[in-house]
N, C-alpha and C positions, 0 to 999 in steps of 0.2 A: 100244427106240423108235427111230423114224427121226429123224435130225437134221432140224430145220426148215430150210427154204430160207433162205439168207442167214446161217446161223449159222457160227461159225468154231471151229476146234479150241481146246482149253483154252489152249495157249501163245499162239495168236493173239488170244484174248480178253484175256489178261493184257496183251499188247502194246497192244491197243486202249484198255484202261483206262488204261495208262500214258500213252498219247498224249493222251487226254482230260484227264488230271490236269494235264498240262503246258500245255494250250491256254490257260487263263487267264493263265499266266505269259507265254506268247508274245504274247497280245493286249496285256497290260500293257506289255511291252517295245516292241511295235509302236506303240502309242499314244504312249509316251514318245519314241520316235525321231521320229515325225512331228511332234509338238508342239514338241520342242526341237531340231529339226534344225540351226538356226543355231549351236548350241553346238559343232558340229564345227569351227567357225572359231576361231582364237585370239583372246584378249582377254577383256574383261569386259562383261557385260550391265549397263548403267547406265540405269535408267529409274524415275522417280518415287522410291518408297521403297526401291528395291533398289540398294544400293551395296556392292560388295565391293572390297577393296583388296589389294595384294600381301601386306601384313602389318599387321594391325590390332593395335595395342599395348593390352594390358590395363592399365586405370587405374581409380582410384576413381571417376572421372567416369562410366565405363561401368557400374560396379557400383551407384553411388548418385549420380545427378545432383544437384548442389548446389541448383539453383534450378528446373530444368525438371521436368515430370512424367515418370515412369519409363515412357514408352511403349515404349522399346526395352530394357527390363530384363526378364529377363536375356539377351535375344537378343544384344546387342552383346558382352557379357562371354563368352558361349559361343563366339561367332565368334572373338573374340580368343584364347581358349584353344585352339580348334581350329587357328587360324592358326600356332600354335607348331609344329604337326606337319605341316600341309598348306598349301601356297601358296593364296592367295586365288582364283586362277583355277580351280584344281581343286576347292576347297571349294565354290565356287558351283555348279559342274557336278554335284557329288555331291548337293548339297541339292536342286537342281531336278529332277534325274533321280529321286531318291527320292520326291519329292512326287507326281509323276505316276504313277510305277510302283506305289507302295504304295496310292495312292488307288484305282486300277483293280483291283489284286489284292485289296485289302481288301473292296471291294464284292462282288467275285466270290465270295469266301469266306464273306461274311456271308449272302448270300441263301439262304433255306432251300429248296434244290432239289437233286436228284441229276442234273440235266441240264446238261451243259457249255454248251450253246448259251444257256441261260437265264442262266448265270453270265456269259457274254460280254455279254449285254444289260445286266446290272447293272454290269459293269465300264465299258462305254462310257457308260452312263447317268449314272455318277458322275464319271468322269474327263474326259469331254468335255462340259462344262457351261458356260453363261454365267458362273456363279459363278467357276469356276476360271479361265476366260479373263480376266474383268475384274480379278480380284485379281492375276493374273499380270501383266497389262498395267499395273497401278498399282504393281507391284513389292512387294506385301506377301507376301513369301515365308514369313515367320514365321507368318502367319495360315494360309497354305496347308499348312504342316507340320501344324497342328492339324486341318485339313480331311482330310489324308491319314491321320492317325491315328484319326479318328473311327470308321470301320468296325471297326477293331481294338479300340477302346475299348468299343464297344457289345457286340461279341462276347465280350470278356473280362468285362464287367459281367454278361451273361447267365450266363457260366460261374461267376462268384462266387455269384450267386443259387442256382445248382444245386449248389454245393459241389464244382465240378470241381477236380482237382488242377492246380496251376500257374496257375489263372485269376487269382489275386490278383497274382502277379508280372507277368503280361501287362497287367493293368489299370493297375498303377502305372507300368509302362514307357510305356504309351500316354499317361498323364497327364503324366509327366515330359517327354515329347516335345512335347505340346501346350502346356505351360506356358512355352515359350520366349518367348511374348508374353503380356501381361496378358489380352487378349481370349480367346486360345486356352486359357489356364489357367483362366479363369473359366468358359468353356463346358464344359471337361472336368470341372471340379468340379461344376457343375450336373448334367451327365449322370450322374456317379457317384452323386450324392445321389438323383436322381430314380429311377434304374434299380435301385439296390441297397438303399436304406433299406427296412426292413421285417423281419418275423420269418420267417426261413427256417431250417428245421432243419439244424443242422450248419454254418451259414454266418455265424452272428452275429459271431464274432470276425473273420472275413475282411472282413465288411462294415464293421465298426468301424475296422479297420486301413486299409481302402481309403479311407474318407472322411477319416480323420485325416491320413494321409500325403498325400492329394490336396490338403488344405488347406496342409500344410507345403510342398509343392512350389510353391505360389503365394506363399509368404512373401516371396521376394526383391522382387517388385514391390510387394506390399502394404506392407511395412515401408519400402521406399524412398519410396513415396508419402507415408507418414505423416511421414517425417523431412525431406522436401523443404521448401525455403523457400517454395514456392508453397502456396496454400491449397486446391488441387485443384478449384476451381470453374472453370467454363468460360463462354465467351461464348454466350448463348442464340441469337445470330444464326447460330450453326453448325447449329441444328436445321433451318432451312430450307435452308441451303447444302448440308448433307450428307444431306438427305432422299432417299429413293428417287426415281429419275427415270424418266419415261416414255421408252421407247426406240423406240416406234412409235405408231400410231394408237390402241392399246388402253389406254394409260395406265400409271401406275406400279404399280398393284396386279397387273395381268396380267404386267408385267415381273417382279415379284417371284415370281409363281406359276411362272414359267419359270426361276427362280433368277438372274435378271438384275436390272437396275435400279440399278446403282451410280451414285453422284452425279456422277462425273466422266465427261463425254462423251468425253474423250480416251482413256479406258480402256475404251471400249465397242467391241466389234467392229462393223464396218460392217454385217454381215449382220443384226444385231439390229434394224435399221430396216426390214427386209423386210415387205411387206404380208401375207405368209402366216405370219409367225412367231407371231402370236397364235393362229392356227388350229392350228398345230403344238402350242402350249402347251395348248390345250383338248383336243387329241387325247391328249396325254400324261396329262392329268388324268383323262380318261375311261378310258384303259387302266389307270391306277393304281387307279381305283375298282373296276375289274373284278378287280384283283389283291388288294385288301384282304381279302376273305373268305378267300382261300387263305392269305394271310399270317397271319391270326388263327388259322386251324386249325393251321398248322404251327408257329406260335410260341405255342400255347396254354400258359399258365402261365409264360411266359418274360418277360412284361412288355411285350408289344407295345402294350398300351394306354398304358403310361407313355411308350414311345417316340413314340407318336402325340401324346401331350400335349406332349412336347418339340418335335416338329415344328410343331404348331399354334402353340405359344408362341413359337418362333423366328420364324415367319412374321409373327405379330402384332407382335413386337418390331421386326422390320424395317420394318413398315408404320406405326409410330407417327408418324413425321414427316409422313405424308400423310393420316392418318385425322382426320376432323373432331373437334376437341376434344382429341385426344391430343397434337397438336403443341404446343399451349399448355401442357399439363401437363408434357411433356418439356422445354420451354423453361424452365419454372420450376424443374424438377429440376436441370438442368445449371447453372443460375445460383446455386442455393442448396445443393445437396448435393454434397460433395466426391466426385469419381470418377464422377459421373453422366454426364460427358462421353463415357464409353465407349459410351453408347447413342446418341449423335448420328448416327453412321454406322451405322444399324441394319441395312443390307443385309448387312454382314459377319457378322451373327448367324444367317444362313440355313442354316448347316451341317446341323443335324439335319433340317430340312425337305428339303434337297437329298438327303440320304442316304435318308430314308424314301421320297421320290418315286422314286429310282432302284430301290430294292428292290421297291416296289409295282408299278412299270411292268414290271419283269422278270417278276414273277409273273403280272401281267395278260396279258403277251404269252404266257406259258406256257399259261395257261388258254384264251386265244383260239386258240392253235395246236392245242391238244387238241380244241377244238370243230371247227375246220376239218378236222383229221385224221379225226375221226369222221364228218364230213359228206361229205368228199371223199376225200383220200388223204394219205399221209404227206408227200409233196413239198409240198403246199399249206401244211401246217403249218410245214414248215421254211422256206418262203419268207417266211411272216409273221415268224418269229423273226429271219431275216436282215434283213428290213426294220426291225424294232424295234431291232436292234443298230446299223444304219446311220443311223437317223433323226437322232440327235444330230449326226452328222457332216454330214448333208445340210442341216440347219438352221443349223449353225454351221461352215461350211467354213473360215472365216478364223481359226480357232484353229490350224490347221496351219501348220507352218514358222514358228514363233515369232510367232503372231498376224499372219500374212501379211507377215512381214518387219519388223514393228515391234520385235522383240527381236533385236538383232544386236550381236555383241561388237565392242568398240572397244579401242584401246590407250590406256593412261594417258600423257599427255604427259610429257616428261622433266622439266619444271619441278616436278612434284609430288614425286618422291623427293628432289630437291635441297632444296626448301623444308622437307620433313619432316626431313631431316638437320640443317638449320640450327636448326630449332626444338627438335629433340631435344638439341642441344648446350647450349642455354640455355633450359630449359623456362619457360613462362609462358603466361598466357591470350592467346588470339588473337581479334581481331575480324575477321570475314570480310565483305568488301565485294565486290559490292553487298550491302547488309544486307537479305537476304530469304532465306526458307527454301529455296526451290527456284530452281535455276539452269538455264540452257540454254547449251550450248557448241557451237560449230561442229564441233569434233573429235568430238563425240558425235552428229553428224548432227542437231543441233537438238533432240534429245530432252530433255524436262524431267526433271530429277533433283534429289533433295534434296541440299543443299550437302554435298559429300563431305569437306570439311575436318575436321569432328569425328572422322571415322573414319580419315582418312589421316594426320593430324598427331599423334595420340596425346597431345594436351594439351587442356585445356578450350578450347572454341571457342564464341564468342558469335555466334549467328545469330538473326535475327528470326523468331519463331515465329508471326507474324501470317500467316494464310492468306487469299489473295484468290481467291474463287470467283465467276465471272461478275459481276465488278464489286463484289461484297460483301466487305468486309474483316472477317474473323473474328479477333478478338483472341486472342492466345496467352495462356499461363498463366505464362510465365517472367518474374519481376520484373526479373531482370538484363537480359534482352533489351529489356524495356519501357523501362528507364532509358536504355539506349544509343540506342534509337529516339527518345526525347524529345530527347536531346542532338543527334542528327543533324537532326531536324526544326527545331531552333532554330539550325541552321547553326553549331554550335559544333565546334571541332576534336575529332576522335575521341580524341586523346590524353588529353582530360579524363576519359575513361571509366576510365583507370587500368590498361588492359591493357598487357602487355609488347610484343605484336606486333600489327600490322595487315596483313592479307593482302588485296591487291587482285587480284581475278580479272578481268583485263582482257578475257578472251574471253567473259565472261558478261554484259557490259552496256556502257553508254556510259562515257566517262572520268569518274573521280571528281573532284569539285571540289577544286582544290588547297587551298582553305581548310580542307577537311575533314582534309587530311593535314598541316596546319601543325604544326611542332614535332617531326616524326618524322624519323628517319634511315633512308635507304634502304640495305638490306643486300643485296638481290638483285633483279635485274630480268631476267626471262626473257621468252620469247615470249608466254606466257599468264599468268604470275603475277608479281607484284611484292611483295616482302616488306619491310615497314618495322618498325623497332624504336623504341620510345618511350624516349628518354634519361632521362625523368623517372620511369620506372618504379621502384618500390621493392618488394621482396618483401613480400607480405602476411603477416600472422601465420599461422603454420602451423596449418591447420585441424585440428580434432579428427577423427580417423578415425571414420567412421560405424559405431560398434560394433554397434548393433542390426541394421543392414543387413548388415554383414559376418557376423554370427552367423546371420542368415537365409539368406544364401548358403551358408555353411558347412553348416548343417543340411540345406538342400535338396540341396546337392552330395553330402553323405554319403548321403542317401536315394537319390539317383540311382545312386551307386556300389553301394550295397547291393542295389538292384533289379537292376542289371546283373550283379553277381556271382551273385546268386541265380538269375537266368535262365540264365546261362552254366553254373553248376554243375548245374542241373536238366537242361540239354541234354546235358552231358557224361555225366550219369548214365544218360540214356536211350540214348545211343550205346553206352556200355559194357555196359549191360544187354542191349541187342539183340545185341551181338556174342557175349555169353556165353549167349544163349538157345539152347535146343534147336531143331531144325528145326520141330518141332510148335509150340513156343511162338512162333517167328518167324512161322509162317503164321497163328497165331491172332491176332497183333497186327495 
């Protein structure tokens, strides 16, 4: 037979396939480089909930907060362990790069298609989203770790259902990564339960192990919550404060449909206020609807209906705070049910919806491109795929370069390591003033950041966990912080709180009333920080080590190590087997 026009010799075809297989990696790397370009500068990104320090000390307060809710369990403990091997500035870069890179690559690998261009559409559709932009700008990197792991988790869950070899190890690894925060761990557990539970020939044991170990990996924050001095209930005022927010003329529900709608306007890219953004959201939904039939055919029997249920459920959970009647029910729940406060900021639960939207849009673009190719020519279909890939960037251009410059590294002032060294020499609780959860420093270009003292100093630090949102004070859950707040509101000296140290962050606010510091001895006075010691401090009774929490961390850590060793051993086996395979066997693989 004559070779068709445009075909290439066998060796050239192999090279072309190799280039196509690497294209999703290159796209993921390019997206990562563009989004995180400011990380090329030295220093630390400090914004809202994102605080990395040169060396975070591992302590029981990180493993099991005595009075506060375990919102950063086991995240802070994991960071402290990693800090023993990797300096904070490098660890932060590794984490953020991994988030964007693996989010893009995971979506590219998950979408059921053989066309590289469609995989690129899925990669950009998942990694260049308002959800990622807003959660990055609010500093919730731990939640974004779960976001990046979700495509890999879904793919592994499908593999477990099908009895694929190695799928269980991949699933548990994705859950372990996701469970670095309570929200991420809970979402991963729900995904595993919904996608895997059922009767599947040859997969019953793997499903049972997957669900059981997924629950175990959530044990650190679950047990820490049960053993905390707080009762786990939250202020219902937070329901309205943290509800999804309208970003333009279309309202909060359309913002959620486009994976945006975060409650904090300061974490919203300016482009989200554009007049055409809602129209772009409607366009995405239409293209996604076109792709759903194709998705159902290609994932027939793999649980696409269950994934759709997860997506719809996550969107409804995100909308609870603005749906008529649902807000009142949510308010009652957070006020009376321990742990229900996780649902106040519902927009963070959008992950399954964002993933399914990206996959469906990619397949919708493929289907429309095929229609245009059949009606016109191949070039027309390719133009449509290029447009579909670039649409997220065109609609959200200010995600590039660190949110249009809002993410920019800074250096820690010299006062911080000095104070940390003094406190380390004579450990004891620190009260941080101004007594508020979030601070703003001139040396951080005025960016709002959660008080860094608890992570930098390595000892228990009391900060006020009351959060003020648009003039509304949302009460915290820490009884220790509430007691100190009452003391300060009554104009009593802070020494009466019984803490050993008082840290005054002069760069963060107006001068502290001298009456508040009465009875304290000044130990250090720097340009930004002043450290006082309480001469009346007496060592408290040695607290009992939180046995159940320690056991939960030990079991979860053991599970993570077992998962890691299992995955490494399986990979080594494949490498060795491939090297000892015959040429025919190698070609057949």
